[in-house]
C-alpha positions in Angstrom: -28.5 13.2 -18.1 -28.6 9.6 -19.3 -31.2 7.3 -17.9 -31.6 3.6 -18.4 -35.0 2.0 -18.2 -35.1 -1.8 -17.7 -38.3 -3.8 -17.7 -41.0 -5.3 -19.8 -42.0 -3.3 -22.9 -45.2 -2.2 -21.2 -43.3 -1.1 -18.1 -40.7 1.0 -20.0 -43.4 2.6 -22.2 -45.4 3.6 -19.1 -42.3 4.9 -17.3 -41.2 6.9 -20.3 -44.6 8.6 -20.4 -44.4 9.4 -16.7 -40.9 10.8 -17.0 -41.9 12.9 -20.0 -44.2 14.9 -17.7 -41.3 16.2 -15.6 -38.3 15.9 -17.9 -37.6 17.1 -21.4 -36.8 13.9 -23.3 -34.1 14.7 -26.0 -33.5 11.1 -27.4 -34.8 7.6 -26.9 -32.7 4.6 -27.9 -34.0 1.5 -29.6 -35.0 -1.3 -27.3 -32.1 -3.7 -26.4 -33.5 -7.1 -25.4 -32.1 -9.1 -22.6 -30.9 -12.6 -23.3 -33.6 -15.2 -23.6 -35.6 -16.4 -21.8 -36.0 -12.9 -20.3 -38.9 -10.8 -21.6 -37.3 -7.6 -20.4 -35.4 -5.0 -22.4 -33.5 -1.8 -21.9 -33.9 1.6 -23.4 -31.7 4.6 -22.8 -33.0 8.2 -22.6 -31.2 11.5 -22.9 -33.1 14.0 -20.8 -32.9 17.3 -19.0 -35.0 18.7 -16.2 -37.8 21.0 -17.2 -37.7 24.6 -16.1 -41.2 24.5 -14.7 -42.5 21.1 -13.5 -45.7 22.4 -11.8 -48.9 20.8 -13.1 
């Protein structure tokens, strides 16, 4: 599946780490910044569900 994260660099980094606990992250794009004066950017993930997501 393709997932788009949109937020500040800190938000997208934290969200990527959380998603990596339950998904297998296959690829992460470079950050695409929003137009100024926005401080947000987008990153795109290619991911698949993990077989076993139990802690």
